[in-house]
N, C-alpha and C positions, 0 to 999 in steps of 0.2 A: 365597305368604304366606297364612296362615290369618287371616281377619278375625274378631274377636270380635263377638258379638252384643250385648255390653255395653260401654259406654264406660269408659275408665280411671278417671275420677273416681267413677263409680257403682260400679265394681268395688272401688276403694279403700274406699269407704264401707261396702260390704257386708262386706269382709274386716275392717275395723275393728270393725264391730258384732258380728262372729262371735268376735272375740278375747275371752278372759276378762279381767275387770277385775283388774289387778295394781297399781293406783295406790296409793302410800303404804304399801307394806309396810315395816314397821320391825323385824320380828322377825329374829333372827340365823338365817341359813340354813346356817351351818357353813362358810362360806368357799367358795372356788373348787373344791377337791377334792370337797366334798359336792355341789355343783351338777353337776360332771361325772359323779358317780355316778348322779345323778338322770337325766341325759341318757342314760348308758350303759344304764340299766335300762328305758328307754322303747323297747321292741322295735318298735312300729309306726314310730316316728320313725327308728330305725336302718335298717329295711328301706326306707323311703321315701328316706332319704339315699343308701343304697347304689344304689338304682335310678336316682336322679338323677345320681349320679357316674358310674355305668356308661353311662348314656345320653349324658352329656356327652363322656366319653372315646371312646365309639363314634362319635359325630359328628365329633370332632376327628381320629380315626384313619382315617376313611374317605378314600380318595384323591379328589382333586379331578379333575373331568373334564379330559381332554386337549384343550386348545384350540389345539394347534399344527397339527393337521390342518385343511385347508380345509373350510369348511362346518360346523365343529363348535363354533365360538366363539359368543359372545353376539350378534354381529352377523351371523348366518348369511345368506349371499347378498349381503351389502353389501361394497363395496370399501373 
């Protein structure tokens, strides 16, 4: 497991501070279809999303280690 050099609360605060302020928007955005068009037009977001989905699928599709053979399980050498 990779340990982070920054604690989760500190990371949450840093991420929250980096987000743009969207509080109290009252203008009409054109509904859900218009919002989806905005998302679909955001090429960096689509590339990032595709990479994350591919990574997740790649991890899920990789075979698990064979633990049926002696000495290959999590308790190697133990009875």
